[in-house]
C-alpha positions as CSV (number, residue, x, y, z in Angstrom):
1,X,128.4,-22.5,-37.4
2,X,127.9,-20.8,-33.9
3,X,129.4,-18.3,-31.5
4,X,130.2,-19.4,-28.3
5,X,131.6,-16.7,-25.9
6,X,132.9,-18.3,-23.0
7,X,133.8,-15.6,-19.8
8,X,137.3,-15.2,-18.6
9,X,137.0,-15.5,-15.0
10,X,132.8,-15.2,-14.1
11,X,131.1,-14.0,-11.3
12,X,129.8,-16.9,-9.3
13,X,127.0,-14.7,-7.6
14,X,125.1,-13.5,-10.5
15,X,123.2,-16.1,-11.5
16,X,120.8,-16.8,-14.9
17,X,117.1,-19.0,-14.5
18,X,119.3,-22.1,-14.6
19,X,121.5,-21.9,-12.1
20,X,124.9,-21.0,-13.6
21,X,126.9,-17.7,-13.5
22,X,125.3,-14.8,-16.3
23,X,128.8,-14.2,-17.3
24,X,129.8,-17.6,-18.0
25,X,128.6,-18.4,-21.7
26,X,126.6,-16.8,-24.4
27,X,126.1,-18.0,-27.9
28,X,124.5,-17.3,-30.3
29,X,124.6,-18.6,-34.0
30,X,126.2,-16.8,-36.9
31,X,124.0,-15.1,-37.9
32,X,122.2,-13.3,-34.6
33,X,126.1,-13.0,-33.3
34,X,127.1,-10.6,-36.7
35,X,124.2,-7.9,-36.4
36,X,125.4,-7.9,-32.4
37,X,129.0,-7.7,-33.1
38,X,128.3,-5.3,-35.2
39,X,126.3,-2.7,-33.0
40,X,129.0,-3.4,-30.5
41,X,132.0,-1.8,-32.5
42,X,130.1,0.3,-33.4
43,X,128.6,1.4,-30.3
44,X,132.5,1.3,-28.7
45,X,135.0,2.2,-30.9
46,X,138.1,2.4,-28.4
47,X,137.6,-1.0,-26.7
48,X,137.0,-2.4,-30.5
49,X,139.8,-1.8,-32.7
50,X,139.6,-2.8,-36.5
51,X,141.2,-6.2,-35.5
52,X,139.3,-7.6,-32.1
53,X,136.4,-6.9,-35.2
54,X,137.5,-8.7,-37.8
55,X,138.6,-11.7,-35.7
56,X,135.4,-11.6,-33.1
57,X,133.9,-12.6,-36.9
58,X,135.5,-15.7,-36.7
59,X,135.5,-18.3,-33.7
60,X,139.6,-18.2,-33.3
61,X,139.5,-16.5,-29.4
62,X,139.7,-13.2,-29.8
63,X,137.6,-11.2,-27.1
64,X,137.9,-8.4,-24.8
65,X,139.4,-8.4,-21.1
66,X,138.5,-8.1,-17.8
67,X,137.8,-4.0,-18.1
68,X,137.2,-3.5,-21.4
69,X,134.9,-6.0,-21.2
70,X,133.1,-4.5,-18.4
71,X,132.2,-1.1,-20.6
72,X,131.0,-2.6,-22.7
73,X,128.8,-4.2,-20.9
74,X,127.4,-1.3,-19.2
75,X,127.1,0.2,-23.0
76,X,125.2,-2.5,-24.0
77,X,122.9,-2.7,-21.1
78,X,122.5,1.5,-21.4
79,X,121.7,1.9,-25.1
80,X,118.7,-1.4,-24.6
81,X,117.1,1.1,-21.2
82,X,117.3,4.2,-22.8
83,X,115.6,2.7,-26.5
84,X,118.4,3.9,-28.7
85,X,118.7,0.1,-29.5
86,X,115.3,-1.1,-30.2
87,X,116.0,2.3,-32.7
88,X,119.2,1.4,-34.2
89,X,116.9,-2.1,-34.9
90,X,113.9,-0.3,-36.6
91,X,116.4,2.0,-38.7
92,X,118.2,-0.9,-39.1
93,X,115.1,-3.0,-40.6
94,X,114.4,0.0,-42.6
95,X,117.3,0.4,-44.4
96,X,117.7,-3.4,-44.8
97,X,114.3,-3.7,-46.4
98,X,114.8,-0.9,-48.7
99,X,118.0,-3.1,-50.2
100,X,117.2,-4.0,-53.8
101,X,116.1,-7.8,-54.7
102,X,118.6,-10.2,-55.3
103,X,119.1,-12.3,-58.0
104,X,118.1,-16.6,-56.7
105,X,121.0,-17.9,-56.1
106,X,118.8,-21.1,-57.0
107,X,117.2,-20.6,-60.3
108,X,119.8,-18.1,-61.3
109,X,116.2,-16.0,-62.5
110,X,116.2,-18.5,-64.9
111,X,112.5,-19.4,-64.9
112,X,111.9,-19.6,-68.8
113,X,113.7,-22.1,-71.5
114,X,115.1,-26.2,-71.0
115,X,116.3,-24.9,-67.6
116,X,113.2,-23.5,-66.0
117,X,112.8,-24.2,-61.8
118,X,108.8,-25.4,-62.4
119,X,109.2,-25.4,-58.4
120,X,111.4,-23.1,-57.0
121,X,110.7,-22.2,-53.5
122,X,113.2,-19.3,-51.9
123,X,111.8,-17.3,-55.0
124,X,108.7,-18.1,-55.3
125,X,109.3,-18.8,-59.2
126,X,110.0,-15.1,-60.3
127,X,113.8,-15.0,-60.2
128,X,114.2,-12.6,-57.5
129,X,114.4,-12.8,-53.9
130,X,115.0,-10.2,-50.7
131,X,118.2,-9.8,-50.0
132,X,120.5,-12.3,-48.1
133,X,121.8,-9.2,-45.8
134,X,117.8,-9.7,-44.1
135,X,118.9,-12.7,-43.2
136,X,121.2,-10.8,-39.8
137,X,118.5,-10.5,-37.9
138,X,118.9,-7.6,-34.9
139,X,117.2,-7.9,-31.5
140,X,118.0,-5.4,-28.6
141,X,117.0,-8.4,-26.3
142,X,120.4,-9.7,-27.2
143,X,122.1,-7.0,-26.9
144,X,120.8,-6.5,-23.0
145,X,121.8,-10.2,-22.5
146,X,125.2,-9.9,-24.1
147,X,125.3,-6.8,-22.5
148,X,124.3,-8.5,-19.1
149,X,127.3,-11.3,-19.9
150,X,130.1,-8.7,-20.6
151,X,129.6,-7.6,-16.8
152,X,129.9,-10.7,-14.9
153,X,131.7,-11.9,-17.1
154,X,135.1,-11.1,-16.3
155,X,136.5,-10.8,-20.1
156,X,135.8,-13.0,-22.9
157,X,136.6,-15.4,-25.5
158,X,134.7,-15.8,-28.8
159,X,135.1,-19.8,-29.7
């Protein structure tokens, strides 16, 4: 599943490498989107209330108006430029890596007896695997790219 974020009134003068307006379209799959949207909500609680946050996790057209999108974009770019986004990413990764291992959902930690999974690749026959939250990556470059999109989008909707 992907999160397609479309600009409501993109600035036609600011173009990306392919010649499309920067604020026209931004896409992340759900794995990349959720940590980015969480970060947006963390740095902009004045723009992203509980309802906007919750609906921003789904493809139902919710988003921000032009003023809100520009403010969010400027904050994201600033966080990228001053190193805060990179620091956030490192701290987040340390927290995620410290989470306990989980029971493997493929073999259900059952590598003995009649239902033994001889070739359980996800856990490599240990019955445990890394916490699922590690599947959601965060990268400061994604923060920067979304920030640029927001500034030039004229407001956006999440589809």
